[in-house]
C-alpha positions as CSV (number, residue, x, y, z in Angstrom):
1,M,100.4,74.5,78.1
2,Q,103.4,76.7,77.3
3,T,103.1,80.5,76.6
4,E,106.2,83.2,76.0
5,L,105.9,83.8,80.4
6,S,106.3,80.2,81.0
7,K,109.0,79.6,78.4
8,T,110.8,82.7,80.4
9,L,110.8,80.9,83.5
10,G,111.4,77.5,82.2
11,V,108.5,75.7,82.9
12,E,106.9,73.0,80.6
13,H,103.0,74.4,81.9
14,A,101.7,78.0,82.3
15,V,100.3,76.9,85.5
16,F,101.0,78.7,88.5
17,G,100.3,77.1,92.1
18,F,100.0,79.0,95.0
19,T,100.6,77.2,98.2
20,P,101.0,77.8,101.6
21,F,102.5,73.7,101.9
22,P,106.3,73.2,100.9
23,A,105.2,69.9,99.5
24,V,102.9,71.3,97.5
25,A,104.8,73.9,95.9
26,A,107.7,71.9,95.3
27,A,105.4,69.0,93.6
28,I,103.8,71.4,91.6
29,S,107.1,72.3,90.3
30,R,108.4,68.9,89.3
31,A,104.9,68.4,87.7
32,G,106.2,71.2,85.2
33,G,104.3,73.7,86.6
34,F,105.7,76.7,88.7
35,G,105.4,76.2,93.0
36,V,104.6,79.6,95.0
37,L,105.5,79.3,98.6
38,G,103.1,81.3,100.7
39,A,105.3,83.0,103.3
40,V,102.7,84.5,105.4
41,R,102.4,82.4,108.1
42,Y,106.2,82.1,108.8
43,T,107.1,84.9,112.0
44,A,110.2,83.1,112.4
45,P,112.7,83.9,109.7
46,D,114.4,80.0,110.9
47,D,110.9,78.7,109.9
48,L,111.3,79.8,106.4
49,K,115.1,79.2,106.0
50,R,114.3,74.9,106.9
51,D,111.2,75.3,104.6
52,L,113.1,76.8,101.9
53,D,116.1,74.4,102.1
54,W,113.6,71.6,102.1
55,I,112.4,72.6,98.6
56,E,115.7,72.7,97.1
57,K,116.3,69.7,97.9
58,H,112.8,68.4,96.8
59,V,112.2,70.8,93.7
60,D,114.7,68.6,91.2
61,G,116.5,71.9,90.3
62,K,113.0,73.1,88.7
63,P,111.8,76.6,89.5
64,Y,110.0,78.1,92.7
65,G,109.0,81.4,93.5
66,L,107.8,82.9,97.1
67,D,104.2,84.9,97.6
68,V,104.6,88.0,100.5
69,V,102.0,90.2,101.9
70,M,102.8,93.6,102.7
71,P,101.4,96.9,101.8
72,A,103.0,99.7,99.3
73,K,102.7,102.0,102.3
74,K,103.9,101.4,106.0
75,V,103.2,102.9,109.0
76,D,106.5,103.4,110.9
77,G,107.0,103.1,115.1
78,V,103.9,101.6,115.1
79,T,104.3,97.8,117.3
80,E,102.0,94.8,117.0
81,A,101.1,95.3,121.0
82,E,100.2,99.4,119.9
83,V,97.9,98.0,117.4
84,E,96.3,95.0,119.3
85,A,95.6,98.1,122.4
86,M,93.3,99.6,119.4
87,I,90.7,96.5,119.8
88,P,88.1,97.9,121.2
89,D,86.5,95.6,124.7
90,G,83.0,95.2,122.8
91,H,84.6,93.0,120.0
92,R,87.0,91.2,122.1
93,Q,83.4,90.2,124.2
94,F,81.8,89.3,121.3
95,V,84.7,86.8,120.5
96,R,84.6,85.2,124.1
97,D,80.7,84.8,123.7
98,T,80.3,83.3,120.5
99,L,83.0,80.5,121.6
100,A,81.0,80.0,124.3
101,A,78.3,79.7,122.6
102,Y,79.8,76.6,121.0
103,G,81.3,75.1,124.0
104,V,85.0,76.1,122.5
105,P,87.8,75.0,125.3
106,E,90.4,77.3,125.6
107,L,94.2,76.8,125.1
108,A,96.2,75.2,127.6
109,E,97.4,77.8,130.3
110,G,100.8,79.1,128.4
111,E,100.1,77.6,124.8
112,A,100.7,80.1,122.4
113,S,97.8,80.7,119.6
114,G,99.1,78.9,116.4
115,W,98.0,81.3,114.3
116,R,98.6,85.0,113.7
117,I,98.3,87.6,110.8
118,T,101.7,89.6,112.0
119,G,102.6,88.1,108.2
120,W,100.9,91.0,107.2
121,M,103.1,93.8,109.2
122,E,105.8,95.1,106.7
123,Q,108.2,94.5,108.9
124,V,107.9,90.5,109.3
125,A,107.3,90.7,105.1
126,R,110.6,92.4,105.1
127,T,112.2,89.7,107.2
128,Q,110.9,87.1,105.1
129,L,112.2,88.5,102.1
130,D,115.9,88.9,103.6
131,V,115.7,84.8,103.8
132,A,114.4,84.5,100.2
133,F,116.5,86.5,98.5
134,D,119.2,84.2,99.4
135,Y,117.8,81.3,97.6
136,P,117.4,80.7,94.1
137,I,113.5,82.1,93.2
138,R,112.4,83.2,89.9
139,L,109.1,85.1,91.7
140,L,108.3,87.0,94.1
141,A,104.2,87.9,94.2
142,N,102.7,90.2,96.5
143,A,99.0,89.8,97.5
144,L,98.8,93.0,99.0
145,G,99.3,95.0,95.6
146,S,102.2,96.7,94.8
147,P,105.5,96.0,96.7
148,P,107.1,99.2,98.0
149,A,109.6,100.3,95.3
150,D,112.8,99.3,97.3
151,V,111.7,95.7,97.0
152,V,110.8,95.5,93.3
153,A,114.1,97.3,93.0
154,R,116.0,94.5,95.0
155,A,114.0,91.6,93.3
156,H,115.1,93.3,90.1
157,D,118.7,93.4,91.1
158,Q,118.8,89.8,91.4
159,D,116.7,89.1,88.5
160,V,113.4,87.9,90.0
161,L,110.5,89.1,88.2
162,V,107.3,90.2,90.2
163,A,103.8,89.9,90.5
164,A,101.1,91.7,91.9
165,L,97.2,90.9,92.3
166,A,94.6,92.7,90.8
167,G,90.9,92.5,91.4
168,S,90.7,95.7,88.4
169,A,91.9,97.2,85.6
170,R,92.5,100.1,87.8
171,H,94.7,98.6,89.8
172,A,96.7,96.6,87.5
173,V,97.2,100.1,86.1
174,K,99.2,100.6,88.9
175,H,101.2,97.6,89.4
176,R,102.0,98.4,85.6
177,D,103.1,101.9,86.7
178,A,105.2,100.6,89.8
179,G,107.3,98.4,87.8
180,I,105.7,95.1,88.3
181,D,106.5,92.3,85.8
182,V,103.5,90.3,85.6
183,V,99.9,90.5,86.9
184,V,97.7,88.5,88.3
185,A,93.9,88.9,87.3
186,Q,92.6,87.2,90.6
187,G,88.8,87.4,89.7
188,Y,85.7,87.3,92.3
189,E,85.8,83.9,92.4
190,A,88.6,83.7,93.8
191,G,89.4,82.3,97.6
192,G,90.8,84.4,100.0
193,H,91.2,88.0,99.5
194,T,89.4,89.2,96.2
195,G,87.7,91.9,94.4
196,E,84.0,92.1,93.3
197,I,84.3,91.6,89.3
198,A,84.4,87.8,88.0
199,T,87.4,86.3,86.3
200,M,85.5,86.0,82.7
201,V,85.3,90.1,83.0
202,L,88.4,90.8,84.7
203,T,91.1,88.9,82.5
204,P,90.6,90.5,79.3
205,E,89.8,94.2,80.6
206,V,93.5,93.4,82.6
207,V,94.7,91.7,79.8
208,D,94.1,95.3,77.6
209,A,95.0,97.6,80.2
210,V,98.3,96.7,80.8
211,A,99.6,95.3,77.6
212,P,102.3,93.7,76.3
213,L,102.8,92.9,80.4
214,P,101.8,89.0,80.9
215,V,98.8,88.3,83.0
216,L,97.9,85.0,84.6
217,A,94.1,84.5,85.7
218,A,93.1,83.6,88.6
219,G,90.0,82.6,90.6
220,G,87.3,80.1,89.7
221,I,90.0,77.7,88.1
222,G,90.7,73.9,88.4
223,S,90.1,72.4,85.2
224,G,91.9,71.9,81.8
225,P,89.2,74.0,79.4
226,Q,89.2,76.4,82.3
227,V,92.9,76.8,81.4
228,A,92.0,76.9,78.1
229,A,89.5,79.9,78.4
230,A,91.7,81.4,79.8
231,L,94.8,81.8,77.6
232,S,92.1,82.1,75.1
233,L,91.4,85.4,77.0
234,G,94.8,86.6,76.3
235,A,96.4,85.7,79.6
236,Q,99.8,84.0,79.9
237,G,98.8,81.6,82.6
238,V,96.9,81.0,85.4
239,W,97.6,81.1,89.1
240,L,95.6,78.2,91.1
241,G,95.6,78.3,95.2
242,S,92.0,76.3,96.1
243,V,92.9,73.2,94.2
244,W,95.9,72.5,96.3
245,L,94.2,72.5,99.6
246,T,93.1,68.5,99.0
247,V,95.6,67.3,97.3
248,T,97.5,64.4,99.4
249,E,100.5,66.8,99.7
250,A,98.8,69.3,101.4
251,D,99.1,69.2,105.2
252,L,96.0,70.5,106.8
253,S,96.0,69.8,110.5
254,S,92.3,69.3,110.6
255,P,91.1,66.1,108.7
256,A,87.9,67.7,109.6
257,V,88.5,70.9,107.1
258,T,89.5,68.4,104.4
259,R,86.2,66.8,104.9
260,K,84.0,69.7,104.5
261,L,86.0,70.8,101.5
262,L,85.4,67.3,100.1
263,A,81.5,68.1,100.8
264,A,81.4,71.8,99.8
265,G,79.7,73.0,96.4
266,S,80.6,75.6,94.7
267,G,77.7,78.0,96.3
268,D,79.0,77.1,100.0
269,T,81.3,80.0,100.2
270,V,80.9,83.5,101.1
271,R,83.2,86.8,101.4
272,S,83.7,87.9,104.5
273,R,85.6,89.9,106.3
274,A,86.0,87.9,109.5
275,L,89.5,86.3,109.4
276,T,91.3,89.7,108.3
277,G,89.0,92.3,108.5
278,K,89.2,92.6,104.0
279,P,86.7,90.7,102.3
280,A,88.3,87.6,101.4
281,R,86.3,84.5,100.2
282,Q,86.4,81.3,102.2
283,L,84.2,78.3,103.3
284,R,80.7,79.7,105.0
285,T,80.3,79.0,108.5
286,E,78.6,79.9,111.6
287,W,81.5,81.7,112.5
288,T,81.3,84.0,109.5
289,D,77.8,84.0,110.0
290,A,78.0,85.7,113.1
291,W,80.5,88.4,112.4
292,D,78.4,89.4,108.9
293,D,75.2,89.4,111.3
294,P,73.9,93.1,111.2
295,N,73.2,92.6,115.0
296,G,76.8,91.9,116.0
297,P,79.8,94.1,116.2
298,G,80.7,94.4,112.7
299,T,84.1,93.5,111.9
300,L,87.3,95.3,112.6
301,P,89.9,96.9,109.3
302,M,93.2,95.1,108.5
303,P,95.0,94.5,110.8
304,L,93.1,94.5,113.8
305,Q,90.5,92.0,112.7
306,G,93.6,89.1,112.3
307,L,95.1,90.3,115.6
308,L,91.5,90.0,117.6
309,V,90.4,86.3,115.9
310,A,93.8,84.8,116.0
311,E,93.4,82.8,119.1
312,A,89.9,81.9,118.6
313,V,90.8,80.4,115.1
314,S,93.5,78.9,116.5
315,R,91.3,77.3,119.1
316,I,88.2,76.2,116.7
317,Q,90.8,74.6,114.6
318,K,92.8,72.6,117.2
319,Y,89.5,71.5,118.9
320,E,87.7,71.0,115.7
321,V,84.6,72.7,116.1
322,E,83.6,72.0,113.1
323,P,79.9,74.5,113.1
324,L,82.8,77.0,113.1
325,L,85.7,75.5,111.0
326,G,86.5,76.9,107.9
327,T,89.2,78.1,105.6
328,P,89.9,80.4,102.4
329,V,88.7,78.5,99.2
330,G,87.4,79.7,96.0
331,Q,84.2,78.8,94.0
332,I,86.3,76.3,92.8
333,V,85.9,74.0,95.3
334,G,82.8,72.4,94.3
335,R,85.1,70.6,91.7
336,M,87.3,69.3,94.3
337,T,85.3,65.9,95.3
338,D,88.3,64.3,96.3
339,E,92.1,63.7,97.6
340,R,94.7,63.2,94.5
341,S,98.2,64.0,94.1
342,V,100.0,67.2,92.6
343,Q,100.6,65.2,89.7
344,A,96.8,63.7,89.0
345,V,95.8,67.3,89.2
346,F,98.1,68.0,86.8
347,D,97.0,64.7,84.5
348,D,93.8,66.3,84.8
349,L,94.4,69.7,83.5
350,T,96.5,68.4,80.7
351,R,94.0,66.3,79.2
352,G,91.2,68.9,79.3
353,F,93.2,71.1,77.9
354,E,93.8,69.0,75.3
355,R,90.3,68.2,74.8
356,A,89.0,71.9,74.7
357,V,91.7,73.0,72.1
358,D,90.8,70.1,70.0
359,R,87.2,71.0,70.2
360,I,87.7,75.0,69.6
361,N,90.1,73.6,66.5
362,R,86.6,71.4,65.3
363,I,84.3,74.5,66.1
364,A,87.3,76.3,63.8
365,G,87.2,74.2,60.8
366,R,90.6,72.9,61.7
367,S,92.2,69.8,61.7
368,A,92.9,68.5,65.5
369,T,96.7,68.1,66.2
C-alpha cells in the first residue's frame, strides 16, 4: 500500500493513524504506517515532552507526526477565565440538573477536572509546537483548518510537512493557497469534528481541486477494500482514527467506554455539538440527546461549550455513568467488534487490500499478481 507520499515519508503503507495514545502512535509506525499523536490533551508542555521521549524510544527509528488544534485567526489578550465568564448561568444550571438527574457524584474536594479543552486555545497549541519542534517529527497536522502562516513557515524551515483537514473542496483550496503540503479530506462518516459531505463524494472532489497536492481520505475507513477504494479515488493514503480506539495498546480510561464501542453499530453515532460547540461525531448517548433536545438551552459556540462541560465530562467518565458515557468515534465503529493489536489491524488491512486489488484486476481482465 505504497504511494508517492508514503515513499516521501519513508513508510511502508500509506496508512496514517491519528491517536491520542503514544503507545498506539508508536505501534502504528512500527507496523509500517505513520503514527500521528494527538496533542490537544497536553496542556502542560512537560507532559508532551515526556510522551514524545517515550515515542522516540519505542518507534524503532520509524517516522511519526503530531496533530494540533489551532485556529488560523486568534483573539489577543483573552484569558481562559475571561472566556469562562461568558458562559450563561442558565447553561451551567442545565449541566447541574442533567448530572443530578442521573445521580452523577461530585468530584472529590480539590480534585481538578481531568479533561479540559484549553488545548483548543492557540497559546496552548503554540507551547505544544515549541516542544514538538525539538523532536524529529515529519508531519504536523491541524484539525481546525490551516495553521497560522508563521507556523507553516516554521514547519517548512524544519523540513516538516504540514497537513490540514478539510470537509469540502472549498476548504481544501484555502489550505492549498495557505501553503499546506497535504490535505486530509474528512468525510461525514468520520469521528470527531466533521462536515456534511460523505467520503466517497468528498475525496475525488478534493483530489481534483488541489491537484497535484497529495490528499488523504478520512471518514468511515477501516478495512483493506476501503483503503483500495480511497486510493482508486485519487487519494495518496488514508487517515484513520476511530479504529485505534479498541486496539490493545490503547489506554482508554474507562472499560465501560470500550464495552460500548465494541457493542455499537454503525448507526449508533450522532453529529452533536455537545462536546465542543462544533458538530462532532460521537457515540449517541443520553448526554448528547439532552443537548440536542429542542426544549433544552442549546449548545454554546466553541470554546465556551467545551469549557462548560469539562468538569461534567470528567465526572461522567470517572464514575462510568453509562447512559451518559460516550466518546468521539466514526461510523466505522460498527466494524470494531473485538480488541486487537495494532499489528493485527495492519495485517487485516493489507490482506483485505490485496484481495480487493486482485478482485478489480479480475474484473478488468488482468491476471492477479
